[in-house]
Backbone bond lengths (Angstrom), bond angles and torsions (degrees), N, CA, C in turn:
res aa  C-N    CA-C-N  psi(-1)  N-CA   C-N-CA  omega(-1)  CA-C   N-CA-C  phi
1 M - - - 1.507 - - 1.558 108.18 -
2 P 1.408 109.87 128.84 1.545 109.61 -179.05 1.473 111.23 -67.88
3 S 1.311 115.40 161.46 1.507 127.82 -178.37 1.477 99.66 -67.83
4 P 1.461 114.91 150.98 1.434 118.62 169.58 1.563 116.36 -53.78
5 I 1.387 111.99 -37.41 1.549 117.40 177.56 1.485 110.43 -64.22
6 L 1.327 118.51 -48.84 1.431 119.33 179.06 1.565 111.15 -60.65
7 R 1.297 118.24 -42.02 1.411 121.11 176.54 1.503 113.46 -59.31
8 R 1.332 117.78 -41.27 1.462 120.86 174.87 1.510 113.27 -68.43
9 A 1.344 114.75 -36.85 1.537 114.98 178.12 1.596 111.68 -65.96
10 L 1.350 109.71 -20.13 1.518 113.34 -178.36 1.500 108.36 -91.29
11 T 1.383 124.87 -21.44 1.372 123.27 -167.01 1.654 110.87 -121.43
12 E 1.236 113.72 -19.83 1.579 111.63 -173.43 1.398 110.96 -56.45
13 P 1.226 117.58 137.16 1.508 130.08 174.37 1.557 113.81 -48.63
14 G 1.352 116.09 151.85 1.354 118.98 173.27 1.436 117.21 117.83
15 L 1.277 118.46 -23.08 1.478 126.70 171.44 1.403 106.26 -135.49
16 R 1.415 114.26 152.88 1.510 116.31 172.37 1.524 114.42 -59.72
17 P 1.298 109.49 146.81 1.545 113.12 -179.09 1.601 108.33 -78.10
18 L 1.356 114.92 150.67 1.378 121.29 -173.18 1.603 103.50 -69.33
19 P 1.346 118.05 160.65 1.441 123.67 167.23 1.531 105.87 -48.85
20 E 1.469 115.24 144.32 1.418 115.77 179.83 1.497 119.57 -54.85
21 R 1.419 110.08 -43.21 1.384 118.73 -178.05 1.629 110.87 -54.52
22 A 1.353 110.89 -49.75 1.471 121.58 -178.35 1.585 109.36 -59.09
23 A 1.218 116.48 -43.84 1.539 120.41 -175.10 1.556 103.96 -68.84
24 R 1.378 120.42 -41.97 1.410 121.39 179.27 1.462 114.14 -53.67
25 L 1.467 109.98 -45.67 1.528 118.69 -173.86 1.569 105.57 -63.91
26 L 1.386 115.94 -42.42 1.534 116.65 180.00 1.585 112.21 -65.16
27 E 1.431 114.30 -36.48 1.435 111.61 170.45 1.477 118.78 -59.78
28 D 1.412 109.29 -49.79 1.444 117.90 -179.86 1.556 112.71 -50.70
29 L 1.252 113.33 -41.73 1.493 125.04 -176.14 1.590 109.59 -78.53
30 G 1.301 121.06 -9.68 1.467 118.09 -170.79 1.490 116.08 52.26
31 A 1.353 109.68 39.48 1.534 120.14 -178.34 1.399 114.35 -53.08
32 P 1.380 119.71 149.69 1.543 125.46 -175.88 1.588 104.20 -66.43
33 P 1.321 120.22 127.31 1.355 120.86 178.73 1.584 116.12 -51.76
34 R 1.279 123.15 -22.98 1.416 119.66 174.04 1.491 110.46 -76.59
35 L 1.297 122.66 -28.13 1.458 124.77 176.67 1.508 109.28 -66.49
36 A 1.407 119.40 -40.25 1.326 122.33 176.68 1.495 113.33 -61.81
37 A 1.321 111.47 -42.21 1.550 121.67 -176.07 1.549 104.17 -65.61
38 H 1.296 114.66 -43.53 1.587 118.50 178.47 1.484 108.52 -59.21
39 L 1.223 118.02 -48.90 1.476 121.77 -170.61 1.563 107.36 -67.34
40 R 1.326 118.87 -37.83 1.381 115.86 175.62 1.545 111.63 -65.98
41 A 1.256 119.75 -40.64 1.500 121.79 179.31 1.532 106.45 -55.26
42 V 1.309 117.77 -54.32 1.497 124.99 -176.62 1.551 110.20 -56.27
43 H 1.310 112.68 -44.50 1.492 122.81 -176.37 1.484 111.20 -66.59
44 D 1.388 113.67 -36.44 1.467 113.14 179.02 1.477 114.87 -73.81
45 V 1.352 119.20 -27.78 1.382 120.37 171.98 1.484 113.96 -75.49
46 A 1.327 119.48 -33.99 1.451 123.47 174.30 1.567 108.37 -64.15
47 A 1.374 117.55 -36.71 1.425 115.12 173.53 1.476 114.88 -60.54
48 E 1.179 118.18 -41.55 1.443 127.69 176.23 1.578 112.00 -58.45
49 L 1.307 115.93 -43.68 1.330 123.41 177.14 1.410 115.84 -64.80
50 V 1.384 114.21 -36.40 1.504 120.10 -176.72 1.482 106.38 -76.53
51 D 1.336 117.27 -42.55 1.511 120.13 166.80 1.425 119.57 -47.30
52 W 1.437 112.40 -50.42 1.394 119.88 172.33 1.499 118.39 -56.96
53 A 1.365 119.01 -41.32 1.388 125.29 176.94 1.430 112.89 -67.12
54 R 1.328 119.71 -38.76 1.465 122.12 174.76 1.547 112.24 -63.79
55 E 1.274 119.01 -39.95 1.473 123.75 -179.13 1.452 110.75 -77.11
56 R 1.249 121.28 -46.66 1.500 125.86 -170.76 1.371 112.94 -95.34
57 R 1.394 125.07 -27.61 1.353 126.65 -173.75 1.533 110.99 -135.63
58 P 1.352 111.75 60.57 1.522 117.48 -176.61 1.448 115.29 -56.98
59 G 1.418 118.47 -25.32 1.419 115.95 -177.20 1.535 110.23 -87.41
60 L 1.189 121.77 2.03 1.480 128.87 -179.82 1.519 108.62 -76.51
61 A 1.242 115.69 129.87 1.544 117.95 -174.63 1.554 105.89 -89.68
62 V 1.272 113.92 83.95 1.586 117.83 178.66 1.482 108.85 -105.54
63 D 1.329 113.60 127.91 1.503 125.93 177.23 1.440 106.57 -84.80
64 A 1.331 118.56 85.99 1.425 124.32 -170.63 1.575 113.11 -60.32
65 E 1.333 115.68 -34.91 1.548 119.43 178.22 1.503 109.16 -69.61
66 A 1.367 115.65 -37.76 1.458 119.34 -173.42 1.567 105.47 -73.23
67 V 1.378 116.75 -36.85 1.476 114.12 -176.78 1.508 111.40 -74.59
68 L 1.290 117.87 -35.51 1.546 125.10 178.30 1.403 110.27 -60.55
69 F 1.518 115.74 -56.32 1.483 124.81 176.97 1.555 109.12 -56.25
70 G 1.319 116.36 -46.51 1.433 119.45 -179.02 1.517 115.35 -59.79
71 A 1.290 116.01 -37.08 1.470 124.25 179.46 1.491 108.00 -70.22
72 A 1.313 115.75 -37.94 1.485 124.84 -173.92 1.408 109.90 -78.25
73 T 1.468 124.83 -13.13 1.390 123.67 -178.27 1.455 115.24 -131.41
74 H 1.386 120.56 1.05 1.431 127.18 -166.01 1.701 107.96 -56.06
75 D 1.206 114.06 -36.26 1.539 113.43 -178.41 1.497 111.94 -111.35
76 I 1.253 117.16 29.26 1.537 122.38 -178.25 1.484 108.78 -66.78
77 G 1.356 122.54 -17.55 1.413 125.20 177.27 1.613 109.98 -72.32
78 K 1.269 114.97 -13.90 1.554 117.93 173.47 1.450 108.10 -70.65
79 A 1.184 128.25 -16.73 1.473 127.80 169.04 1.444 112.81 -62.29
80 L 1.346 117.87 -26.63 1.421 125.14 175.44 1.495 114.76 -92.94
81 H 1.360 111.06 -28.26 1.556 119.56 178.25 1.496 107.88 -120.63
82 P 1.255 121.71 65.74 1.466 126.08 -175.47 1.602 111.13 -56.65
83 A 1.310 122.36 -23.34 1.335 124.13 179.99 1.436 109.82 -60.88
84 E 1.329 120.16 -35.04 1.510 126.65 -179.73 1.486 114.25 -72.68
85 L 1.376 118.02 -4.25 1.448 121.23 166.44 1.619 116.12 -67.36
86 S 1.229 112.41 -28.51 1.445 117.01 -175.76 1.471 111.40 -130.76
87 G 1.323 118.50 11.07 1.485 124.29 179.29 1.551 108.55 -151.96
88 P 1.335 115.57 169.19 1.485 123.39 -173.82 1.629 104.48 -71.87
89 G 1.343 111.67 166.15 1.369 120.98 178.60 1.453 110.52 144.99
90 A 1.416 114.74 154.55 1.412 123.43 -178.45 1.535 111.88 -130.51
91 E 1.280 114.27 1.17 1.544 119.16 170.73 1.454 117.20 -42.74
92 H 1.449 114.88 -42.07 1.433 123.37 -171.97 1.478 108.60 -68.15
93 E 1.337 126.92 -17.88 1.412 127.77 -177.61 1.573 111.25 -66.54
94 R 1.268 117.17 -62.92 1.477 123.63 177.78 1.492 110.34 -58.70
95 A 1.456 114.47 -46.14 1.448 120.79 -176.84 1.451 109.25 -63.84
96 G 1.307 124.05 -38.33 1.453 125.69 -179.06 1.539 110.54 -64.04
97 H 1.412 112.20 -50.13 1.397 116.45 177.34 1.410 117.91 -55.18
98 A 1.365 113.69 -46.64 1.503 120.89 175.23 1.510 113.58 -58.64
99 L 1.263 111.80 -42.80 1.593 116.09 -179.57 1.447 110.33 -61.65
100 L 1.427 119.32 -49.57 1.432 120.97 174.49 1.389 118.56 -56.54
101 R 1.365 116.88 -41.19 1.500 112.85 172.22 1.326 115.50 -68.58
102 E 1.378 125.85 -32.66 1.413 123.83 179.85 1.447 114.05 -66.72
103 R 1.342 116.46 -16.65 1.463 123.23 -172.97 1.592 105.70 -107.19
104 G 1.240 115.22 12.52 1.565 121.60 165.60 1.407 108.01 87.24
105 V 1.287 127.64 22.23 1.403 130.73 177.75 1.654 109.20 -85.15
106 E 1.149 112.70 116.78 1.567 117.69 -178.83 1.471 109.92 -57.81
107 E 1.378 111.45 148.34 1.558 120.66 -179.59 1.523 113.09 -53.63
108 R 1.361 117.30 -35.41 1.351 117.14 177.39 1.509 117.15 -60.11
109 L 1.240 119.00 -29.05 1.418 127.43 172.38 1.535 117.42 -92.12
110 A 1.374 108.60 -34.47 1.685 112.17 -176.54 1.496 112.31 -74.56
111 R 1.274 118.06 -32.22 1.563 126.45 -173.57 1.527 108.72 -40.98
112 F 1.173 120.71 -44.80 1.536 120.41 -169.94 1.462 117.03 -63.95
113 A 1.265 113.17 -20.97 1.523 118.34 172.19 1.543 110.98 -63.21
114 R 1.412 112.29 -29.39 1.449 123.04 -176.72 1.473 114.06 -93.69
115 T 1.336 114.94 -29.07 1.530 123.45 -166.10 1.625 112.09 -108.98
116 H 1.382 120.01 -7.38 1.372 113.74 -173.52 1.503 113.46 -77.42
117 A 1.235 123.49 -12.47 1.456 124.74 165.74 1.573 113.38 -102.65
118 S 1.226 119.35 9.33 1.498 124.86 177.58 1.548 117.51 -115.80
119 W 1.405 114.19 31.00 1.360 117.02 -171.70 1.485 113.53 -69.05
120 D 1.371 120.50 -4.04 1.440 115.13 173.41 1.499 113.80 -102.80
121 D 1.307 120.24 9.71 1.448 125.51 171.02 1.483 112.28 -68.74
122 P 1.310 115.26 152.07 1.598 120.35 174.90 1.531 102.68 -64.22
123 G 1.429 107.11 147.11 1.481 118.25 171.33 1.402 117.98 80.46
124 I 1.474 116.43 4.16 1.558 117.17 170.75 1.397 110.67 -79.73
125 G 1.373 106.10 134.54 1.464 112.04 -170.54 1.575 106.21 -104.95
126 V 1.466 112.37 -175.68 1.523 115.98 -169.34 1.476 111.41 -66.63
127 D 1.376 123.49 -37.14 1.332 123.86 172.36 1.551 117.21 -47.42
128 D 1.415 115.71 -49.03 1.328 124.26 -179.27 1.515 110.73 -67.13
129 L 1.437 117.90 -39.96 1.378 124.02 177.27 1.520 113.04 -59.43
130 L 1.409 113.19 -36.36 1.539 116.29 -175.13 1.570 108.31 -78.52
131 V 1.290 119.98 -27.57 1.468 122.91 171.66 1.510 111.29 -65.59
132 S 1.380 116.20 -49.26 1.380 125.89 -178.58 1.518 110.34 -59.68
133 L 1.380 113.76 -40.17 1.450 115.49 -179.69 1.527 110.96 -73.68
134 A 1.317 119.79 -39.73 1.441 122.24 174.51 1.564 112.51 -55.43
135 D 1.406 113.35 -35.51 1.459 121.77 -177.57 1.592 108.76 -69.16
136 A 1.338 117.28 -20.67 1.426 119.14 -177.23 1.606 108.49 -100.61
137 I 1.232 114.14 -47.49 1.499 120.12 -178.51 1.489 113.96 -62.79
138 W 1.353 117.84 -32.77 1.555 114.50 -174.13 1.663 110.32 -57.58
139 K 1.275 117.76 -25.88 1.372 122.12 173.72 1.517 118.90 -106.27
140 G 1.347 113.47 18.47 1.547 122.10 173.94 1.514 111.56 79.74
141 E 1.501 120.72 8.87 1.416 121.51 179.22 1.484 112.79 -81.25
142 R 1.385 116.83 127.81 1.397 121.78 -178.05 1.575 105.10 -103.54
143 L 1.293 119.51 133.06 1.415 122.19 -178.83 1.541 107.68 -120.09
144 P 1.334 123.49 88.66 1.364 122.20 -171.54 1.474 115.33 -48.66
145 A 1.479 118.67 -44.15 1.432 117.88 -179.31 1.435 113.88 -65.86
146 L 1.238 123.54 -35.93 1.418 129.41 177.75 1.525 106.05 -67.25
147 E 1.268 126.66 -47.38 1.365 132.40 173.85 1.503 108.84 -54.47
148 Q 1.305 119.35 -47.38 1.445 118.35 -174.77 1.427 112.96 -69.55
149 R 1.384 119.03 -32.76 1.407 122.41 179.73 1.601 104.82 -69.20
150 L 1.269 122.76 -34.88 1.525 121.06 177.18 1.527 113.23 -71.42
151 V 1.408 111.39 -37.66 1.599 116.35 174.22 1.491 107.97 -59.31
152 E 1.350 122.22 -36.55 1.459 118.41 -178.32 1.622 108.00 -75.61
153 V 1.245 123.16 -35.56 1.314 126.17 169.48 1.646 114.65 -53.58
154 L 1.319 108.65 -58.26 1.482 118.61 173.11 1.429 113.76 -50.04
155 A 1.395 118.26 -54.86 1.466 119.40 -177.83 1.573 113.07 -59.69
156 A 1.246 117.77 -45.75 1.401 124.20 172.63 1.473 113.31 -51.46
157 A 1.203 121.04 -52.04 1.460 128.69 176.68 1.373 117.90 -58.74
158 S 1.323 118.73 -34.70 1.406 124.30 -175.72 1.619 114.07 -105.98
159 G 1.253 116.96 -17.79 1.477 119.12 -177.61 1.586 104.64 78.91
160 Q 1.201 119.32 10.53 1.505 121.83 175.64 1.518 109.81 -82.72
161 A 1.342 110.06 150.21 1.491 115.92 173.92 1.484 110.40 -59.75
162 E 1.369 118.04 147.56 1.459 119.53 -178.05 1.548 112.45 -62.99
163 W 1.430 117.99 -32.99 1.390 116.57 -179.90 1.572 111.28 -66.20
164 E 1.322 119.42 -33.29 1.449 121.80 175.36 1.542 109.31 -65.34
165 A 1.278 114.61 -47.22 1.494 115.15 -179.19 1.550 109.12 -62.59
166 F 1.190 116.15 -38.93 1.524 123.75 176.47 1.577 109.52 -53.93
167 M 1.465 111.08 -52.33 1.529 109.31 -179.15 1.425 110.65 -64.72
168 D 1.298 125.73 -37.67 1.421 127.64 -178.14 1.494 108.29 -62.44
169 L 1.247 119.98 -48.54 1.500 122.55 -175.35 1.469 106.67 -70.07
170 D 1.315 123.74 -40.15 1.416 130.56 -175.48 1.548 105.67 -57.86
171 D 1.283 117.60 -53.15 1.442 125.88 176.74 1.600 114.13 -47.95
172 V 1.394 113.75 -54.63 1.478 114.81 -179.71 1.524 110.85 -68.14
173 C 1.319 114.17 -33.71 1.557 114.83 178.83 1.536 109.22 -62.25
174 D 1.375 113.69 -47.24 1.527 116.10 -178.01 1.534 111.91 -60.37
175 R 1.339 116.10 -39.51 1.470 119.28 176.93 1.486 114.72 -62.74
176 L 1.320 118.38 -42.95 1.403 127.69 -179.33 1.548 110.76 -69.61
177 A 1.288 111.94 -40.03 1.450 116.93 -178.51 1.610 111.64 -63.12
178 A 1.360 110.66 -36.75 1.459 118.28 -176.21 1.578 109.51 -57.42
179 G 1.336 116.18 -21.52 1.496 115.77 -174.40 1.611 108.13 -97.65
180 A 1.249 114.27 9.47 1.589 115.60 176.19 1.440 118.12 -50.07
181 D 1.356 116.20 -49.63 1.434 118.63 -178.28 1.521 114.59 -55.26
182 R 1.286 118.67 -38.89 1.375 121.13 -176.48 1.515 110.44 -71.97
183 R 1.328 114.29 -39.08 1.607 118.75 175.75 1.520 111.50 -67.54
184 L 1.369 114.74 -41.37 1.531 117.66 175.99 1.557 111.50 -57.41
185 A 1.378 114.31 -43.46 1.411 118.60 -177.70 1.661 110.34 -61.85
186 F 1.344 107.05 -41.39 1.591 110.52 -173.12 1.535 101.87 -69.82
187 Q 1.343 124.36 -34.47 1.463 118.16 -178.05 1.386 109.87 -72.80
188 S 1.305 123.92 -42.02 1.459 124.26 -172.99 1.510 112.85 -76.71
189 A 1.361 112.83 -2.96 1.526 115.61 177.54 1.601 107.28 -77.88
190 Y 1.246 117.69 -12.29 1.487 127.02 -172.62 1.522 110.61 -104.06
191 P 1.221 123.17 137.86 1.477 123.52 176.94 1.485 118.98 -84.16
192 V 1.209 124.00 147.47 1.458 128.71 -172.69 1.478 104.71 -60.94
193 A 1.392 120.72 -44.91 1.392 122.90 179.40 1.666 107.23 -95.49
194 G 1.327 110.09 171.82 1.469 114.25 -176.74 1.506 116.76 -85.66
195 G 1.332 120.83 17.46 1.480 125.31 -179.27 1.464 113.65 -77.57
196 T 1.339 112.58 -119.47 1.453 123.52 -170.47 1.522 111.38 -88.46
197 E 1.198 117.71 163.77 1.464 130.67 178.00 1.571 104.15 -56.68
198 S 1.454 105.47 143.96 1.466 111.91 177.41 1.627 112.06 -91.99
199 T 1.102 117.76 154.08 1.431 115.97 174.67 1.546 111.67 -110.18
200 A 1.234 115.35 3.93 1.547 121.82 -173.71 1.497 105.77 -70.98
């Protein structure tokens, strides 16, 4: 049974709930509450990006289910490497991917645990780029090289000039980055470990 703090991190109003399958995985793992809060923050931004893509880029082939599940589980490996919740490290990437696959999650959905920090690798598609972008923008971080890569994909898919795709993407990134303080406060309200409430 999940701790009350983890349950609250998964259900507290203010951010969209995670996909049910992702929330169950976190509960089964007894994930750190801060990890659940972080995943909700990134998932919330990813949902905004998916909505934006549907509205502004209807010709773009976005797998909304994959992006949302990917955002909701991209750091799940930190349940196995909790030191990486508050410090650097990439062990969680391979571990998270392996964990998802061992639990029956298909590669189409599991890959984001492995690719979310590898957006500059060859062969990374639009869904992976959207998860990587959500993982930066949730805290107000702008990564020009990542955004340029997405601009190129957007322009190629729409036939639009890159500068037009840039302006459109820049607008949505500015809007989403403006909510970073609220999302950071949501995440920091939960402890890294499953114990007592955080005052951070």
